[in-house]
N, C-alpha and C positions, 0 to 999 in steps of 0.2 A: 708775703707770698713768696714761695720758692721759685728759684730761677730754673728748675729742671724742665718744666713745661716749655719755657721760652727756648731753652737750649736745644731740645730735641726737635722742636718745630723749626728753629732757625737752621739746624743742620740739614733737615729734609728739604727745606725750601732752597737753601744754598746749593745742595747737590743737584736738585732738579733744574734750577736756573743755570748753573754752570754748564751742565751737560747739554741743555737746550741751546745755550748761547754758542757753544762749540759747534754743534750741528748746524745751526743757522749760518754761522760764519763759513762753514764748509760749503753750504749751498750757494751762498752769495759769491764766494770765490770761484766755484765751478761755473756759474753762469756769466761771470765777468769775462771768461775766456771764450772766444768764438768756437763754434762746433768744429770747424775745419782745423783750427789750431789744437783743440783737445785731441783730435784723432791723430795728429802729428806727434803730440807730446807723449801720449799713452799708448801702450800696446793694447790689443783687444782685451786681454785678461785684466790689465790694470784699469782700463776704461770701465769695464763692467763692475769691477770692485768699487771704484769711486762713485759710479752712478747709483749704486745701491745705498749710498749714504747721503743722498741729497733728495730734495723734493722734486718729483717729476713734474714736468709741465704738460698739461693736456693739449689735445689737438688744437683747441681754440687759442692757445697762448703761444705755442711754438710753431704753428703752421703745420700743414700736412694735408692728407687726402681722406675724405669720407666717402665710402661707396656702399650702396645697397645693391646686392646681387639677387637675382631670382633664378632658382634652379628649375630647369626644364626636365621634369620627370615623366613626360608623356611617353617616352620610348624605353623607360626603365621597367624591368620585369616586376610584377606585382610583389613577388617575394623579397625584392631588394629595396622597395620604395620606403620601407620603414626607417632605414638608417642611411639612406643615400645622402641626405643633407649633412649628417654628421661626418660621413666619409669625405664629402666635398670640403668641409671645414678642416678636417685633418690634413688633406692634401694642400690646401691653401696655406695653412699654418706652417707646413714643412717648407713651402716655397718662401714664405715671408721670413721664417727663421734663418734660412740659408742666405737670403738676400741681405740680412743684417739690420732690418728696421727695429729700433728699440721700442719695446713695450707696445706692440700692436694689439688692437682689440678685434677679435674675430668671433662673432657669436651668432647663434640662430635667432631669427625673429619671425614669429608666426610659424606657418607650416613649411614654406619653401623659400623663405627669404634669409639672407645672410648679410650682417652688417660688418664691414671691414673699415677700421680706422688705422691709418698709417702716419703717426706723428713724425714730423721732420722730413717726410718725403715730398718733393716739390715737382715731380714729373708725372702728371696725371696719366698721360698716354702710356708711359712705361708701367705704371702701377696697374692700370687696367689690363694691359697685356700680361703682366705677371700673374694676376689672380684669376683671369678669365680664360687664359689659353688652355684649350682642352688637352693638348699635348698627346694626342692619340697617334702613336707611331706604328706604321705597318711596312712590311717588305713584300712587294709583289713583282711578278715577272711581266715583262712587256710581251704583247702579242707580236712576235717577230714577223709573222706572215702578213698581218693586216696593218701594222704600223705605217708602212709606206703609203697606204691609202687613207691615212687618218683624216686628211683635209676633205675627204668626201663627206665626212660626218660633221663638219664644222662650217657654220655660216660666216659671212663677211665680218660680223661683229665678234667673232670668236666664241660663239655659243654653239651648243649641240643642236643639230637639226632634228626636230621632233619627227619629221616625216621620213627620216632615214634611220631604220633600225640598226642597232649595233650588232656586230657578230655575236653569236651565242657565247655566253660565259665571259663576255668582255665588259669593261666599263670605261668611260671617257673621263680622264682627269687632266688637269692643266698644271703646268709649271709657269710661275710668274718670273719674267726676266725684264730687267730695266734696260731700256734703250738709252745709252749714255748720250748719244748725239742729240736725240729729240727730247729726252727727259721723261718719256712715257713708259708705262708698264705694258709689256707684251705678254700675251697668254700663249704658251706653247702646248699643243694638245698631245696627249699620249693615250694609246689604247692599251689597257692593262688587263691581265687576267684577274677575274674577281676573287680568286682564291688568295687568302692572306697566308703567306708562308711562315711569317714570324711577326710578333707584335712587341711593343715596348714593355709589356709586362715581364719579359725575360731580360730586361735591361738591368745591368748591375750599376753602372755609373756612366756619366757623360761629362766630358771636359773640353775646354777650349784648346785647340791645337793650331798649328800654322802649316799651311800647305806651300805650294810653289809661290814664289814671289811674296812670301810672308802673308798670304791671304788667310784670314781666320776661318777655321773649319771646326766642326764639332766631332770629337772622337768618341765612339761608343764602345763600351765593353760589356759583353753579355754574361749572365750567370752561367754556371756550368752546363745546365740543360739547354739554355738558349745558345751557348757556344757550340754545342754538339749539333743542334739543329741548323745553325748558320753554316757550319762546316759541311754538313750534308747538302744543303741548298747550293752552296758554291761548287761543291764537287760534281753534282749532277747537272749543273747548268753552265759549265764553262763555255765561254763564247757568246752567251746570252746577256741581255741587259736586265739588271735587277733594279727596280724603282724603289726609292725610299720615299714613303708617303707620310706626311705629317698633317693631321687635321684635314684630310681630303685633298691636299695639294702635293704635287710631286716636287720634292726638294732637289733630287738628282736621280739620274738613271744610268749609272756606270756599267760598262761591260765587265762581266766576270772573267778575269784573265786566268785565274787558277783557284784551286781550293784554298780557303782561308781557315786554317785549323785553330787559330789562336783566339777565336771569339771576339774579334775586333772589326769595326767598320767605321766609316766616316760619313758625315753629312756635309756636302758642299752646297752653297746657295748664295754666293755673292754677299756674304754677311759683313756687317761692320763688327768691330771687336765687341761692342756693347750688345749687338744682336746675338752674337755667338755665345756670350756669357749668359744672357737671359734664356736662350734656348736650352743650353746645357743645364741650367738651373731647373727649369720646369720639367725637363726630361728626367733628371735625377729624382725630383720629388714625386714623379708619377703622373699619370693621366687622371683628369677629373672623371669620376664615375658617371657624371651627367653634365650636359652643357649648362652654362650660366649666362644670364643676360644682365647688363648694367641697367638697373632701374633708376638709380640716382647717383650723381657724381658731383661732389662739392670739393673745391680746393680752397683751403684757408692759407693765405699768404703769411709768411713770417713777419712781414711789416705790420699786418693787422694784429698779429699776436703781440708784438712789441708795444703797439699803441694801446692795446687792451691792458697790458701790464702797467704801462705808464699811467693810464687813466685810473686804473684800480688802485695803484699806489698813492696817487694824489687824493682819491676819495678816502682811502684809509687814513692818510695823514691828516686830512681836514677833519675827519670824524674824531680822531684822537684828540686833536687840539680843542675842538668844541666841547667834547666830553670832559677833558681836563679842566677847561675854564669853568664849565658848569659846576663841577664838583667842588672846585675851589671857592666859587662864589656862594654856592648853596650850603656847603658844610665846613667852610673855613679850614681850620687846621686838620680836621679829620679827612678833608678832601685830598690833602697831600698824600695821606696813607693810601687812599683809594687810587689816586693817580699812579702811585708806585706799584700798587697791586695790578693795575691795568697793564702797565708795561711788562710786568712779569707774565701776565696772562698771554700777551701777544707773543713774547719770545717762546713761551712754553708750547703754544699751539704750533708755531713754525718748527720748533725742535722735535715735537712728537711726529709731525708730518715727515720730517727728514729721517727720523729714526726708523719709521716703518715704511719709508719710501712711497708715501702716498702721492697721488696725482693732484696738482693744483690746477683748477680750471677757472674760467672767468666767473661762473657762478660761485666757485669756491672763494674767489676774492670778495664777491658780494657777501658770502657767509662770514668772512673775516670782518668786513665793515659792520655787518649786523651784530656780530659777536662783541665788537667794541662797545656798541650801545647797550647790549644786553648784559655785558659783564658787570656793570655797576648796579644792576637791579637788586642783586642780593645785598649789596652794601647799603643801598638806599632803604631797603626794608629793615635791615639791622639798625641803621642810624635812627630811623623813625621810632623804632621800639625803644631805643636808648633814650630818645627825647621824652617819650611817654613816662619812662621810669624816673628820669630826672625831674619831670614836672610833678611827680608824686612826692618828691622830697628825698628820694633815695640817694645814697652816696655814689661817688663816681664808680667805685668797684662793683657795687651792687647793681647799678644801672647797666653797666657793661655786661655783667654776667646774665642778668635777666633779659637784656636786649637780645643777646646772641641766642639764649635758650628759647625764647618765644618765637624768634624769627626762623629757627632751623626748619621746623616742619613746613612752614609756608614756602620757604626757598626750595625745599626738597620736592614738594608737590608741584610747584610751578615748573621746575626744571625736568621732572620726570615726564610730564605731558609733552614738553618740547622734544625730549629725547625719543618718545614714541613716534612723533611725527617725523623726526629725522630718520628713524629706523625704517619707516614705511617708504620714505623717499629713496633710501639706499637700496631697499629690496626691489622696488618696482621701477625706479628711475633709470635713465640712460647715463652714459659716462659723465656729462657735465653736471647733471642733477645729483649723481652719486658724490661728485666732488664737493658740491654744496653741503650735502648731508654729512660727509666726513668732517668738513671744516666746522660746521655748526655743532656737531657732537663733541669734538675735541674742545671747542670753545666753551661749551656749557660746563663740561667737567673741569676745565682749567679755571673758569670763573668761580665755580663753587669751591674749588680748592683754595683759590686766592682769598675769597671772602671769609670762609669758615676757618682757615688755618693761618694765612698770612696776616689778614687784618686783625684777627683776634690776638695773634702773637704780639703785634705791635701795641695794641691797647694794654695787654697784660704787662708788657715790658715797661711802658710809660707809667702805668698806674702802680704796678707792683715793685718795680726796681727804681725808676726815676722818681716815684712818689709824687706825681702831679696830683693836685687836689681837684682840678676842674677839667672836664673834657670839652675841648673846643669843637663844638658841633652845631 
């Protein structure tokens, strides 16, 4: 028998195995370094470059936040309802991308629901504020005449008196101020003109700046048209107070001292640095086209994720050991070849997942464990066929060839049906189920490759080159 079939198969397997092993080592080295340390070592560009070469961990493994949002489209115009959820998703994605969360999942579910998964994020309150903040910015003038009488329209609890009608064309809004001495939030009432002079749609950018005593503020810069409008507003209302209103709350109401021609304004509001950063971020990303409500909020701790990885790793190791032992006991010397093939299958699966930057979830680990058991199916079918041929009195080489030939269609049929089921799971399943489907699919293809190429190569080498007379099976 010629050595050529052995050589080309050996070269293919060696290349696949070496590339997979390098990628797996890269993944393990990446996750050996804590996240905080990685961000210190690598620049943003280097971080993204390295992250694209490793297996991603799903929300259930690295921890993070899972939200389901409901879009309130009751006040949206009929003509805009068709794509309002898509526009909300676009705005939320802009906010998340700017915030820097790696590999977020933001997708529509049903008619008005949105699923948001933020792997690695550990502050649920901040996440909720980030994705659900309407960020509707308005500039309105104070009613200078009636403002001194504002408390006539407010009761002792700080709410508007229903029996006291407001002046025509006015509205009552509040500013929230923290009383440092008592630690309570006080509501300061303002009578504002209903007319909105300028909105956040004309905003070009928003950034954190520092005012007096290094207090964080948010600096606004308008687009050219918005800048001209703002210049006109300030020119015509010098000496009056202009309220900056965000989501129906007064953030500040400074006196206009002079015309502001450069299209810039600031928002003051007793912010912490983190508050100012988050506010500037949502303002830059734009206002949501419709309000959203938090329907479901789940936080997965990183400790739970580490425990899941540890338990999954133990299950995988135990599964490998048991399968190794079974194949050695059941198939003797041929079992050694299968065990080696199984190791190659496992490294190949992890290597392919690293190469294509797939996400590993806890169900994905279950898929790995399942694949370990299924990976020997093809070899068992082949070995049983070879046994049948040996029992008929055929030679070692004839038994091997006929065994592989007769088993091929059976192996192909069995694996195609499993691949169909995996494809359905991937198409209609959520994130974790997709992770299972991906792992299962790669495992099936890798096990077929190992059984039909690697195992056959080993038998052909032993029979054709080493010239063994008897197959230990």
